[in-house]
Backbone as CSV, one residue per row, in Angstrom:
resi,resn,N_x,N_y,N_z,CA_x,CA_y,CA_z,C_x,C_y,C_z
1,MET,149.409,225.829,91.608,149.603,226.561,92.623,149.851,227.919,92.582
2,THR,149.325,228.625,93.056,149.558,230.187,93.335,150.569,230.148,94.151
3,LEU,151.253,231.529,94.040,152.155,231.713,94.837,152.086,231.984,96.334
4,CYS,150.504,232.420,96.834,150.902,232.586,97.928,150.400,231.111,98.850
5,ARG,149.886,230.141,97.913,149.908,228.769,99.027,151.318,228.398,98.657
6,ARG,151.960,227.878,97.679,153.308,227.681,97.779,153.986,228.208,98.974
7,ARG,153.942,229.745,99.347,154.410,230.410,100.563,154.125,229.866,101.764
8,PHE,152.697,229.701,101.604,152.415,229.135,102.774,152.715,227.507,103.036
9,ILE,152.844,226.669,102.305,153.403,225.198,102.573,154.431,225.196,102.895
10,THR,155.482,226.231,102.154,157.302,226.206,102.583,157.456,226.872,103.983
11,THR,156.526,227.433,104.413,156.557,228.152,105.735,156.123,227.398,106.684
12,LEU,154.680,226.555,106.364,154.151,225.514,107.634,155.500,224.610,107.780
13,ALA,155.827,223.761,106.252,157.201,222.982,106.722,158.324,223.251,107.671
14,THR,158.652,224.296,107.658,159.827,225.053,108.218,159.140,225.003,109.332
15,THR,158.153,225.387,109.821,158.134,225.988,111.038,157.434,224.533,111.853
16,ALA,157.255,223.303,111.020,157.200,221.925,111.521,158.807,220.916,111.800
17,ALA,159.817,221.500,111.183,160.661,221.029,111.028,161.344,221.774,112.388
18,ALA,161.186,222.996,113.130,161.721,223.654,113.907,161.474,223.215,115.143
19,LEU,160.016,222.846,114.969,159.615,222.375,116.391,159.283,220.635,116.375
20,GLY,160.138,220.361,116.022,160.387,218.884,115.978,159.277,218.259,115.240
21,LEU,158.798,218.343,114.352,157.226,217.658,114.037,157.748,217.330,112.831
22,ALA,158.473,216.913,112.625,159.210,215.875,111.337,158.246,214.548,111.465
23,ALA,158.310,213.861,110.044,158.484,212.293,110.509,158.760,211.839,111.454
24,PRO,158.299,211.348,112.085,158.536,210.169,113.417,159.574,209.280,112.518
25,ALA,160.669,208.746,113.471,161.299,207.988,113.103,160.834,206.498,113.209
26,PRO,160.856,205.462,111.971,160.111,204.304,112.324,160.461,203.550,113.973
27,ALA,159.103,203.197,114.835,159.590,202.398,115.652,160.159,201.692,115.722
28,GLN,160.500,200.993,116.713,161.434,200.000,117.072,160.915,198.445,118.048
29,PRO,160.824,197.652,117.295,160.144,196.372,117.365,160.117,196.031,118.771
30,ALA,158.733,195.887,119.474,158.918,195.603,120.909,160.103,194.602,121.176
31,PHE,160.357,194.387,122.799,161.483,193.435,123.123,160.932,192.621,123.797
32,ALA,160.869,191.379,123.773,161.491,189.974,122.527,160.355,189.898,121.476
33,SER,160.403,190.106,120.206,160.147,190.139,119.257,160.494,188.755,118.227
34,LYS,161.433,187.872,118.769,161.731,186.601,118.105,162.188,185.664,119.380
35,PRO,162.480,184.586,118.951,163.511,183.577,119.947,165.043,184.392,120.504
36,LEU,165.183,183.619,121.450,166.392,184.045,121.846,167.797,183.501,121.850
37,THR,169.103,183.460,121.895,169.542,182.700,122.196,170.887,182.874,122.926
38,LEU,171.030,181.454,123.655,171.889,182.116,124.959,173.028,181.439,124.692
39,ILE,174.135,181.521,124.582,175.588,181.379,124.132,176.489,181.111,124.823
40,VAL,176.916,179.321,125.205,177.493,179.174,126.280,179.013,178.354,126.043
41,ASN,180.128,179.087,126.715,181.217,178.412,126.353,181.152,177.145,127.068
42,GLY,180.884,175.922,126.472,180.880,174.708,127.522,180.109,173.682,126.700
43,GLY,180.175,172.857,126.758,179.642,171.475,126.040,178.243,171.324,126.864
44,PRO,176.963,170.612,126.860,176.095,169.656,127.492,176.868,168.890,128.766
45,GLY,175.997,169.510,130.019,176.285,169.214,130.843,177.706,169.358,131.996
46,SER,178.467,170.501,131.277,179.534,171.343,132.192,178.978,172.476,132.831
47,LEU,179.882,172.555,133.757,179.228,173.893,134.445,178.579,175.146,133.844
48,PRO,179.025,175.412,133.153,178.287,177.107,132.996,176.844,176.352,132.423
49,ASP,176.862,175.275,131.480,175.754,174.714,130.858,174.231,174.786,132.308
50,SER,174.500,174.061,133.265,174.393,173.443,134.639,173.544,175.360,135.157
51,PHE,174.447,175.919,134.538,173.258,177.058,135.010,172.969,178.008,134.140
52,ALA,173.314,177.636,132.629,172.538,178.528,131.617,170.799,177.978,131.200
53,ARG,170.982,176.309,131.345,169.687,175.620,130.978,168.547,176.405,132.109
54,PRO,168.928,176.007,133.735,167.185,176.475,134.237,167.159,178.364,134.067
55,LEU,168.250,178.836,133.858,167.738,180.718,133.187,167.251,180.523,132.406
56,ALA,167.134,180.155,131.125,167.119,179.893,130.139,165.396,179.726,129.959
57,ASP,164.953,178.552,130.970,163.938,177.739,131.114,162.963,179.285,131.728
58,LYS,163.247,180.033,132.947,162.375,181.105,133.405,162.712,182.731,132.693
59,LEU,163.973,182.876,131.534,163.310,183.342,131.000,162.920,183.495,129.704
60,ARG,162.369,182.138,129.099,161.510,181.399,128.404,159.986,181.955,128.791
61,ALA,159.888,181.736,130.158,158.557,181.846,130.833,158.445,183.542,130.789
62,ALA,159.508,184.276,131.394,159.140,185.837,131.522,158.484,186.345,130.269
63,LEU,159.825,186.028,128.583,159.868,186.802,127.524,158.669,186.498,127.147
64,GLY,158.495,185.126,126.983,157.177,184.531,126.062,157.722,184.376,125.099
65,GLN,159.427,183.913,124.404,159.922,183.385,123.475,160.790,182.367,123.570
66,PRO,161.244,181.654,123.304,161.833,180.203,123.015,163.603,180.714,123.825
67,VAL,164.124,180.581,124.526,165.416,180.915,124.664,165.848,179.495,124.463
68,VAL,167.104,179.157,123.261,167.781,178.462,123.041,169.306,178.760,123.515
69,VAL,169.533,177.174,123.955,170.898,177.082,124.794,171.831,177.046,123.772
70,ASP,172.773,177.416,123.038,173.896,177.155,122.284,174.996,176.702,122.965
71,ASN,175.325,175.608,123.088,176.694,174.986,123.312,177.938,175.559,122.305
72,ARG,178.842,176.445,122.876,179.830,176.580,121.835,181.694,176.439,122.370
73,PRO,181.953,175.235,122.966,183.009,175.131,123.900,183.908,175.583,122.786
74,GLY,185.394,175.791,123.268,186.727,176.001,122.921,187.488,176.766,122.777
75,ALA,188.649,177.095,122.480,189.471,178.482,122.051,189.100,179.115,123.543
76,GLY,189.157,178.617,124.979,188.800,179.761,125.733,187.312,180.684,125.501
77,GLY,187.095,180.367,125.220,185.457,181.060,124.842,184.979,181.786,123.617
78,MET,187.153,181.752,122.929,186.546,182.961,121.549,185.597,182.399,120.523
79,VAL,185.287,180.766,120.463,184.096,179.987,119.554,182.809,181.125,119.969
80,ALA,182.979,180.757,121.497,181.093,181.366,121.542,180.979,182.819,121.493
81,LEU,182.491,183.671,121.793,182.041,184.933,122.258,182.610,185.854,120.503
82,GLN,182.866,185.015,119.487,183.076,185.387,118.370,181.056,185.387,118.025
83,THR,180.722,184.294,117.879,179.331,184.069,118.256,179.020,184.980,118.046
84,LEU,178.722,185.636,119.580,178.134,187.138,120.107,178.499,187.893,119.172
85,ARG,179.763,188.485,119.395,180.298,189.548,118.242,179.884,189.555,117.051
86,GLN,179.397,188.379,116.111,178.929,188.664,115.125,177.244,188.892,114.879
87,SER,176.436,188.569,116.294,175.043,188.652,116.240,174.819,190.243,116.068
88,PRO,173.405,190.133,115.747,172.754,191.340,115.640,172.485,192.286,116.906
89,PRO,172.862,193.841,117.230,172.715,194.032,118.400,171.338,194.994,119.151
90,ASP,170.399,193.330,119.256,169.170,193.755,119.554,168.862,193.127,120.658
91,GLY,169.503,192.704,121.365,169.137,192.298,122.608,168.591,190.227,122.568
92,HIS,168.916,189.965,121.208,168.229,188.700,121.645,169.583,187.442,121.422
93,THR,170.658,187.903,121.533,171.704,186.865,121.466,172.475,187.520,122.704
94,LEU,172.621,186.444,123.573,173.279,186.844,124.990,174.401,186.169,125.163
95,ALA,175.337,185.790,126.019,176.550,185.009,125.979,176.222,185.198,127.729
96,LEU,176.863,183.533,128.647,177.381,183.146,129.483,178.559,183.532,129.556
97,ILE,179.273,184.509,130.574,180.659,184.100,130.714,181.150,184.174,131.737
98,THR,182.560,183.598,132.329,182.840,184.223,133.756,184.507,184.917,133.507
99,ASN,184.588,185.378,134.596,185.827,186.072,134.477,186.949,185.754,133.744
100,ALA,186.723,184.709,133.327,187.781,184.482,132.768,187.932,185.233,131.364
101,HIS,186.719,185.021,130.687,185.985,185.637,129.660,186.458,187.540,129.340
102,ALA,186.458,188.419,130.661,186.300,189.314,130.625,187.320,189.806,131.025
103,VAL,188.081,189.172,131.678,189.077,189.557,132.550,190.528,188.722,132.347
104,TRP,190.700,187.762,132.244,192.089,187.301,131.812,192.529,186.878,130.797
105,ASN,191.356,186.341,129.474,191.607,185.709,128.504,193.320,186.676,127.782
106,PRO,193.017,188.182,128.055,193.930,188.943,127.244,195.393,188.414,127.291
107,TYR,195.324,187.963,129.031,197.565,187.939,129.326,197.502,186.083,129.432
108,VAL,196.729,185.582,128.697,196.659,184.194,128.207,196.887,183.886,126.415
109,PHE,196.412,184.909,126.135,196.224,184.090,124.260,196.364,185.465,123.813
110,PRO,197.684,185.226,123.396,198.133,186.098,122.540,197.067,187.146,121.285
111,LYS,196.683,186.511,120.441,195.573,187.003,119.849,193.987,186.558,120.230
112,LEU,193.171,187.126,120.172,191.935,187.048,120.608,190.861,187.282,119.540
113,SER,190.210,186.554,119.397,188.955,187.237,118.370,187.907,188.337,118.553
114,TYR,188.161,188.691,119.818,187.358,189.458,120.499,187.854,190.385,121.401
115,ASP,187.246,191.504,121.495,188.334,192.440,122.610,187.032,192.615,124.092
116,PRO,187.696,191.532,124.493,186.706,191.928,126.384,186.123,193.182,126.856
117,GLN,186.855,194.589,126.251,186.151,195.458,126.879,185.068,196.403,126.312
118,ALA,185.134,195.984,124.447,184.622,196.390,123.490,183.221,195.570,122.884
119,ASP,183.636,194.408,123.171,182.524,193.703,123.030,181.483,193.002,123.644
120,LEU,181.771,192.991,124.761,180.990,192.580,125.690,180.257,193.782,126.391
121,GLN,178.652,194.175,126.839,178.268,194.537,127.193,177.588,194.065,127.873
122,PRO,177.886,194.465,129.165,177.109,193.969,130.435,175.882,193.940,130.932
123,VAL,175.086,192.742,131.248,173.958,192.944,131.498,173.750,192.446,132.729
124,SER,174.178,191.296,133.803,173.925,190.842,134.968,174.909,189.799,135.447
125,PRO,175.479,189.907,136.608,175.761,188.807,136.816,174.801,187.663,137.333
126,ILE,175.022,186.528,137.784,174.416,185.543,137.790,174.825,184.704,139.520
127,ALA,175.952,184.358,139.564,176.388,183.479,140.315,177.663,183.781,141.055
128,ILE,178.540,183.354,142.186,179.888,183.357,142.445,179.662,181.773,142.371
129,ILE,181.078,181.220,142.063,181.173,179.797,142.024,182.253,179.341,143.064
130,PRO,181.888,178.649,143.664,182.751,178.119,144.502,183.571,176.858,143.931
131,MET,184.809,176.943,144.356,185.730,175.993,143.910,186.315,175.104,144.762
132,ALA,186.418,173.691,144.167,186.783,172.956,144.809,188.427,171.751,144.051
133,LEU,189.214,171.927,145.336,190.490,171.751,144.723,189.890,169.597,145.258
134,ALA,189.829,169.133,144.055,189.663,167.601,144.332,190.785,166.708,143.456
135,VAL,190.942,165.825,143.847,192.201,164.992,143.560,191.650,163.246,143.487
136,ASN,191.902,162.744,142.161,191.733,161.280,142.370,192.066,160.513,143.494
137,ALA,190.366,159.889,143.721,190.653,159.051,145.477,191.836,158.326,145.592
138,ALA,192.464,157.848,144.481,193.442,156.920,144.753,194.956,157.261,144.930
139,LEU,194.982,158.938,144.706,196.339,159.705,144.855,196.407,159.897,146.459
140,PRO,197.429,159.300,147.196,197.631,159.030,148.531,197.802,160.621,149.165
141,VAL,196.802,161.505,149.360,197.110,162.703,149.426,195.764,163.189,150.444
142,ARG,195.716,163.331,151.450,194.504,163.884,152.080,194.587,165.132,152.767
143,SER,195.275,166.456,152.141,195.353,167.573,152.527,195.949,168.238,151.567
144,VAL,195.745,169.714,151.583,196.663,170.368,150.605,198.027,170.206,151.232
145,ASP,198.582,170.308,151.854,199.767,170.360,152.298,200.054,169.088,151.994
146,GLU,199.877,167.631,152.131,200.122,166.404,151.974,199.769,166.518,150.215
147,LEU,199.136,167.105,149.518,199.484,167.071,147.890,200.568,168.110,147.698
148,VAL,200.727,169.239,148.134,202.468,169.982,148.024,203.743,169.275,148.253
149,GLN,203.580,168.384,149.311,204.836,168.216,149.544,205.055,166.442,148.519
150,LEU,203.785,165.906,148.780,203.547,164.983,147.157,205.009,165.796,145.790
151,ALA,203.984,166.831,145.565,204.685,167.230,144.415,205.813,167.647,144.220
152,LYS,206.082,167.993,145.202,207.591,168.418,145.659,208.695,167.112,145.684
153,ARG,208.210,166.770,146.033,208.983,164.720,145.979,208.856,164.764,144.853
154,GLN,207.981,164.971,143.881,208.393,164.303,142.456,207.542,165.493,141.161
155,PRO,209.037,166.094,141.242,208.768,167.255,140.373,208.530,166.872,138.827
156,GLY,207.203,167.609,137.771,206.691,167.298,137.228,206.148,165.617,136.681
157,GLN,205.689,165.079,137.725,205.041,164.054,137.864,203.969,163.881,137.979
158,LEU,203.232,164.624,138.403,201.677,164.992,138.192,200.972,165.438,137.540
159,ASN,199.980,165.699,136.936,198.647,166.414,135.949,198.179,167.122,136.841
160,TYR,197.762,168.414,136.466,196.383,168.728,136.601,195.158,169.120,135.434
161,ALA,194.020,168.719,135.415,193.459,169.010,134.345,192.948,170.383,134.110
162,SER,192.362,170.967,133.361,191.389,172.116,133.292,190.552,172.217,131.765
163,SER,189.470,172.995,132.433,188.216,172.706,131.306,188.619,173.517,130.011
164,SER,190.052,174.389,129.927,190.813,174.678,128.503,191.888,175.904,128.729
165,ALA,192.934,175.907,128.406,193.792,177.057,128.540,193.014,178.247,129.026
166,GLY,193.472,179.245,129.735,192.682,180.754,129.860,191.455,180.089,131.112
167,SER,190.937,179.010,131.221,189.887,178.943,132.096,190.168,179.055,133.476
168,PRO,189.020,179.438,134.082,189.162,179.352,136.158,190.203,178.054,136.464
169,PRO,189.773,176.892,136.005,190.686,175.772,136.874,192.195,176.247,135.925
170,HIS,192.166,176.773,135.191,194.074,177.150,134.528,194.500,177.856,135.380
171,VAL,193.856,178.982,135.266,194.437,180.251,136.068,194.998,180.344,137.655
172,LEU,193.256,179.387,137.983,193.712,179.503,139.564,194.585,178.486,139.999
173,PHE,194.913,177.320,139.517,195.825,176.401,139.400,197.034,176.683,139.757
174,GLU,197.244,177.378,138.335,198.535,178.051,138.040,198.519,179.491,139.911
175,LEU,197.817,180.015,139.972,198.167,180.541,141.067,198.299,179.892,142.323
176,PHE,197.633,178.900,141.984,198.320,177.590,143.325,199.644,177.134,142.979
177,LYS,200.246,176.780,142.398,201.729,176.560,141.792,202.805,177.574,142.318
178,SER,202.090,178.331,142.249,203.240,180.379,142.207,203.151,179.980,143.926
179,GLN,201.795,179.693,144.749,201.903,180.022,145.737,202.880,179.183,146.700
180,SER,202.818,177.789,145.747,203.050,176.316,146.743,204.132,176.321,146.480
181,GLY,204.800,176.827,144.955,206.414,176.350,144.165,206.252,174.775,144.223
182,THR,205.149,174.768,142.966,205.334,173.139,143.246,205.459,173.218,141.444
183,ASP,206.144,171.924,141.005,205.743,171.907,139.594,204.840,170.949,139.154
184,ILE,203.525,171.079,138.799,202.675,170.008,137.948,202.112,170.676,136.602
185,VAL,202.051,169.569,136.337,202.305,169.471,134.430,200.450,170.203,134.069
186,HIS,200.092,170.991,133.519,198.660,170.834,132.577,198.407,170.764,131.525
187,VAL,197.277,169.911,132.188,196.892,169.195,130.818,195.305,169.742,130.434
188,PRO,195.359,170.570,129.242,193.672,171.446,129.273,192.841,170.513,128.246
189,PHE,191.866,170.581,128.580,190.479,169.825,127.483,189.861,170.437,126.938
190,LYS,188.925,170.319,126.080,187.786,171.283,125.415,186.864,171.706,126.226
191,THR,186.312,170.938,127.345,185.499,170.605,128.630,185.664,170.102,129.337
192,GLY,184.533,171.019,130.417,184.842,170.425,131.792,184.388,169.244,131.969
193,THR,183.848,168.352,131.241,183.381,167.506,131.685,184.184,166.337,131.161
194,ASP,185.221,166.800,129.779,185.960,165.839,129.912,187.411,166.120,130.371
195,ALA,187.797,167.410,131.175,188.697,167.156,132.230,188.142,166.817,133.433
196,LEU,186.690,166.588,133.942,186.458,165.882,135.191,186.579,164.139,134.396
197,THR,186.751,163.915,133.485,186.543,162.217,133.155,187.933,161.728,133.310
198,SER,188.678,162.619,132.913,189.906,162.494,133.100,190.631,162.466,134.901
199,VAL,189.866,163.045,135.410,190.564,162.789,136.681,190.008,161.913,137.296
200,VAL,188.436,161.630,137.106,188.080,160.268,137.608,188.625,159.044,137.195
201,GLY,189.082,159.114,135.674,190.215,157.977,135.055,191.079,157.592,135.481
202,GLY,191.858,158.482,135.872,193.463,158.684,136.465,194.409,158.838,135.082
203,ASP,193.974,159.627,134.297,194.595,159.793,133.248,195.825,161.110,134.173
204,THR,195.012,161.845,134.477,195.077,163.277,135.018,194.881,163.028,137.053
205,GLN,195.247,163.370,137.799,195.441,163.639,139.268,194.251,164.467,139.975
206,ILE,194.710,165.818,139.453,193.923,167.031,140.135,193.124,167.635,139.296
207,TYR,191.700,168.390,139.779,191.009,169.429,139.071,190.772,170.700,140.222
208,LEU,191.255,171.526,139.946,190.418,172.494,140.705,189.209,173.328,139.837
209,ALA,187.996,172.941,140.434,186.700,172.966,139.128,185.239,173.224,140.470
210,GLY,184.587,173.598,139.476,183.569,174.080,140.237,183.162,172.989,141.144
211,THR,182.401,173.210,142.351,181.607,172.515,143.005,180.598,171.425,142.542
212,SER,179.865,172.423,141.879,178.695,171.847,140.890,179.196,170.851,140.495
213,LEU,180.263,170.783,139.518,180.764,169.574,138.757,181.401,168.251,139.563
214,VAL,181.978,168.942,140.326,182.626,167.343,141.141,181.821,166.991,142.283
215,GLU,180.741,167.436,142.240,180.024,167.114,143.692,179.490,165.527,143.283
216,PRO,179.092,165.011,142.308,178.955,163.557,142.318,180.140,162.934,142.634
217,MET,180.880,163.283,141.959,182.176,161.857,142.206,182.993,162.000,143.319
218,VAL,182.346,163.443,144.117,183.111,163.364,145.725,182.113,162.291,146.552
219,ARG,180.668,162.612,146.194,179.505,161.801,147.072,180.138,160.362,146.910
220,ASP,180.079,159.573,145.709,180.496,158.338,145.521,181.560,157.879,145.917
221,GLY,182.937,158.870,146.285,184.292,158.762,146.221,185.140,158.034,145.183
222,ARG,184.686,158.478,144.036,185.350,158.549,142.914,186.802,160.028,143.180
223,LEU,186.657,160.508,143.936,187.272,162.164,143.848,187.419,162.044,145.736
224,ARG,188.408,163.010,145.946,188.821,163.673,147.185,188.909,164.880,147.343
225,VAL,187.634,165.836,147.656,188.152,167.189,148.297,189.044,167.880,149.025
226,LEU,190.398,168.552,148.826,191.146,168.624,149.801,191.001,169.818,149.887
227,ALA,190.363,170.598,149.695,189.687,172.739,149.615,188.937,172.878,149.240
228,VAL,188.176,173.853,149.317,187.095,174.394,149.018,187.213,176.122,149.258
229,SER,186.890,177.015,148.020,187.166,178.582,148.278,186.095,179.057,147.394
230,PRO,184.657,179.399,147.727,184.816,180.011,149.993,183.905,178.832,150.189
231,PRO,183.689,179.049,151.097,183.076,178.092,152.218,182.095,177.529,151.266
232,VAL,181.841,176.443,151.854,180.572,175.648,150.859,179.350,175.117,152.205
233,GLN,178.178,175.136,151.864,176.845,174.700,152.791,176.978,173.075,152.474
234,ASN,177.026,172.989,151.170,176.445,171.375,150.840,177.151,170.163,151.751
235,PRO,176.409,169.743,152.553,177.270,168.322,153.628,178.341,167.817,152.559
236,VAL,178.196,167.251,151.287,179.663,166.646,150.855,180.722,167.160,150.448
237,PHE,180.648,168.614,151.190,181.779,169.136,151.090,181.889,169.638,152.833
238,ALA,181.623,168.905,153.785,181.875,169.020,155.030,183.143,169.248,155.006
239,GLY,183.674,169.672,156.246,184.884,169.780,157.059,185.866,169.979,155.903
240,ALA,185.846,170.177,154.722,186.749,170.729,154.060,187.494,172.346,154.184
241,PRO,188.465,171.998,154.571,188.945,173.527,154.881,188.904,174.519,153.702
242,THR,189.070,176.235,153.770,189.247,176.578,152.430,190.358,176.678,152.113
243,LEU,191.032,177.444,150.699,192.549,177.373,150.577,192.890,178.504,151.070
244,GLU,192.110,179.389,151.682,192.618,180.327,152.042,193.338,180.134,153.738
245,ALA,192.322,179.294,154.193,192.881,178.480,155.593,193.924,178.139,155.216
246,ALA,194.200,177.370,153.942,195.091,176.247,154.652,196.564,177.502,153.856
247,GLY,195.982,178.813,153.262,197.595,179.385,153.514,197.569,180.205,152.042
248,PHE,196.413,179.795,151.527,196.796,180.505,150.075,195.471,181.538,149.485
249,LYS,196.213,182.687,149.200,195.076,184.272,148.871,195.438,183.853,147.183
250,GLY,194.099,185.014,147.088,193.130,184.942,145.786,192.173,184.108,145.479
251,PHE,191.819,183.406,146.473,190.419,182.603,145.867,189.476,182.715,145.883
252,GLU,189.065,183.639,147.211,187.960,183.770,147.445,187.047,184.590,146.448
253,SER,185.995,184.134,145.958,184.691,184.910,145.397,185.659,185.174,143.655
254,ALA,186.635,184.545,143.246,187.424,184.614,142.490,186.873,184.132,141.017
255,VAL,185.768,183.335,141.161,185.082,182.801,140.061,183.487,183.316,140.132
256,TRP,182.898,183.790,138.986,181.687,184.363,139.264,181.195,184.388,137.041
257,LEU,179.967,184.088,137.488,179.054,183.866,136.160,178.281,185.055,135.816
258,GLY,178.288,185.378,134.462,177.696,186.540,134.291,176.900,186.237,133.095
259,VAL,176.026,187.514,132.677,175.347,187.312,130.930,175.436,188.462,130.473
260,VAL,176.516,188.357,129.347,176.461,189.922,128.368,175.708,189.795,127.068
261,THR,175.302,190.732,126.658,174.847,190.785,124.944,176.192,191.813,124.005
262,SER,175.641,191.591,122.885,176.368,192.657,122.018,176.372,194.170,122.180
263,PRO,177.330,194.908,122.661,177.730,196.400,122.270,176.573,197.022,121.422
264,GLY,175.850,197.591,121.256,174.627,198.787,121.082,173.501,198.340,121.116
265,VAL,173.040,197.446,121.855,171.821,196.536,122.191,171.258,198.310,123.267
266,PRO,169.618,198.472,122.353,169.096,199.526,123.673,169.266,199.526,124.961
267,PRO,169.688,200.661,125.391,169.718,200.558,127.311,168.190,199.841,127.804
268,ALA,167.440,199.672,127.389,165.662,199.415,127.701,165.862,198.325,127.651
269,VAL,166.598,198.066,126.613,166.804,195.632,126.646,167.182,195.660,127.745
270,VAL,168.541,196.283,127.639,169.548,196.397,128.801,169.080,195.709,130.124
271,GLU,168.350,197.061,130.338,167.145,197.084,131.472,166.552,196.147,131.655
272,ARG,166.044,195.523,130.935,164.457,194.454,130.830,165.398,193.319,130.808
273,LEU,165.939,193.062,130.558,166.990,191.551,130.138,167.138,191.651,131.598
274,ASN,168.097,192.821,132.227,168.596,192.602,133.762,167.386,192.410,134.874
275,ARG,166.549,192.969,134.472,165.179,192.780,135.666,164.747,191.240,135.691
276,GLU,164.300,191.078,134.103,164.323,189.413,133.952,164.763,188.583,134.802
277,ILE,166.387,188.596,134.478,167.541,187.848,135.562,167.196,187.667,136.826
278,GLY,166.997,189.357,137.031,167.014,189.735,138.575,166.195,188.838,139.342
279,ALA,164.514,188.795,138.507,163.865,187.771,139.055,163.925,186.282,138.983
280,ALA,164.211,185.835,138.002,165.076,184.571,137.665,165.172,184.395,139.461
281,LEU,166.861,184.879,139.092,167.385,184.872,140.569,166.825,184.750,141.899
282,ASN,166.002,185.492,142.084,164.887,185.088,143.304,163.904,184.306,143.543
283,ASP,163.450,183.060,142.444,162.942,182.437,142.029,163.373,181.460,143.047
284,GLU,162.267,180.753,143.546,162.482,180.030,144.757,163.297,178.091,144.166
285,GLY,162.610,177.689,143.433,162.992,176.616,142.411,164.508,176.748,141.998
286,LEU,165.041,177.960,141.532,166.550,178.288,141.130,167.648,178.495,142.050
287,ALA,167.027,179.209,143.640,167.813,179.616,144.293,167.863,178.299,144.728
288,GLN,166.983,177.375,145.079,167.294,176.221,146.086,168.446,175.152,144.807
289,ALA,168.417,175.015,143.437,169.174,174.954,142.675,170.307,175.114,142.519
290,PHE,170.882,176.391,142.632,172.053,177.153,143.101,172.531,176.523,144.213
291,ALA,171.554,176.491,145.701,172.207,176.502,147.043,172.704,174.818,146.706
292,ALA,172.002,174.027,145.994,172.532,172.385,146.276,174.164,172.496,145.783
293,HIS,174.468,172.725,145.205,175.863,172.943,145.153,176.763,174.413,145.539
294,GLY,176.170,175.186,146.450,177.050,175.743,147.044,177.377,176.913,146.103
295,SER,176.517,177.286,145.044,177.014,178.262,144.484,176.001,179.424,144.950
296,LEU,176.586,180.894,145.111,175.882,181.866,145.753,175.202,182.715,144.808
297,PRO,173.907,183.039,143.975,173.309,184.006,143.460,173.774,185.033,143.837
298,TRP,173.855,185.858,142.199,174.445,187.200,142.279,173.792,188.306,141.904
299,HIS,172.952,189.065,141.908,172.605,190.024,140.904,172.508,191.363,141.311
300,ALA,172.938,192.338,140.092,173.237,193.513,140.116,172.920,194.345,138.718
301,SER,172.766,195.590,138.851,172.566,196.984,137.708,173.365,196.311,136.510
302,PRO,173.616,196.493,135.497,174.308,196.352,134.140,175.669,197.357,134.743
303,ALA,175.297,198.536,135.122,176.188,199.456,135.684,177.070,199.080,136.939
304,ALA,176.348,198.447,137.854,177.763,197.513,139.162,178.175,196.517,138.727
305,PHE,177.743,195.605,137.782,178.568,194.398,137.055,179.657,194.894,136.312
306,GLY,179.411,196.296,135.171,180.538,196.633,134.362,181.630,196.886,135.755
307,ARG,181.132,197.591,136.297,182.154,198.280,137.967,183.245,196.557,138.569
308,ARG,182.238,195.738,138.679,182.931,194.497,139.133,184.055,194.177,138.011
309,ILE,183.766,194.208,136.561,184.727,193.803,135.729,185.511,194.655,135.884
310,ALA,185.722,195.529,135.787,186.992,196.894,135.494,187.795,196.535,137.068
311,ASP,187.096,196.303,138.243,187.710,196.307,139.617,188.389,194.913,139.437
312,ASP,187.827,193.940,139.029,188.679,192.660,138.472,189.747,192.905,137.490
313,ARG,189.380,193.415,136.207,190.868,193.710,135.686,191.880,194.525,136.231
314,ALA,191.933,195.351,137.379,192.683,196.072,138.114,193.362,195.143,138.779
315,LEU,192.811,194.479,139.109,193.233,193.550,140.334,194.018,192.159,139.674
316,TRP,193.627,191.702,138.287,194.012,190.452,138.196,195.615,191.034,137.119
317,THR,195.157,192.448,136.823,196.240,192.252,135.831,197.520,191.690,136.508
318,PRO,198.181,192.665,137.402,199.459,192.225,137.836,200.037,190.857,138.363
319,ILE,198.905,190.396,138.838,199.143,188.837,138.998,199.429,188.031,137.731
320,LEU,198.190,188.341,136.995,198.258,187.475,135.767,199.805,188.053,134.781
321,GLN,200.257,188.617,134.911,201.311,189.292,134.102,202.568,189.143,135.070
322,ALA,202.661,188.852,136.317,203.302,187.608,136.803,203.666,186.825,136.671
323,LEU,202.179,185.893,136.796,202.392,184.081,136.363,202.873,183.732,134.763
324,GLY,202.735,184.769,133.503,202.765,184.894,132.554,202.690,183.550,131.405
325,LEU,201.218,183.696,131.845,200.424,182.095,131.152,200.359,182.007,129.528
326,THR,200.646,181.154,129.440,200.867,181.164,127.581,199.724,179.888,127.424
327,ALA,198.606,180.289,126.034,197.598,179.131,125.984,198.529,178.126,125.314
328,GLN,198.468,176.316,125.823,198.740,175.449,125.549,198.320,174.328,124.261
């Protein structure tokens, strides 16, 4: 090669680099390019599972890929979220969370296997979950006041169930105990269905749980609802006062469900998932399924969802510090 030709090639390469004409980076694979996984901290038939499965069906149709619901209950969500934490940051692995996982767990578990602020990339909220304060039908109380008075007459004798330490039923009932000045013993279970079975069977007496979970047992008379929060349109809960009306604060819109993914997922993928979840929540069939148990569909941008999580941290930090909860 002549000296002149070598100089020409060198000059051409230098000019191309300066103009940004270097060889392009490999293209990212289109989303979705493989099956998706939706991790759920709850067993089959649990409250979060009842939301995950219809949502997975809608995403399957929208994305053209199977969406597998992966039930991983236990340890306050740490089993589920550790699985998410170990997944590739490509948006094909999602997790359904409550505010317990994103906000409350650091104040309940001394050592978490995930960092709520660093390991959870907000995608979209999906619902506000109404809660029902329910008791075994054999318990001789028909109002919140009667429950409080019975508990005060029998300190340490009544038990309440929860779906695990740190779960919404646990944290919210401890808030109820603090405000009512009662001594009621916490009995944690691995899943919400296990907790429900214990209350229906009389092994425990009280459960503060999502309306969708307790509705069948309220309808057939095995459980009695003393209060709800927020108000619920479902006729099964007609006539039940709100906890706020009964004199208890901090329960309205306190529990929500949302979808997160791994940090590092490309913003375009997060936005695509957010759009598809929003479309699913606007589907008439899914909206009717939510309305059947009083849940309120809630869609927002990833940024707005992140702001709600940050606001909840600011709101709940002093409350949780005052409660001094620990996992049992």
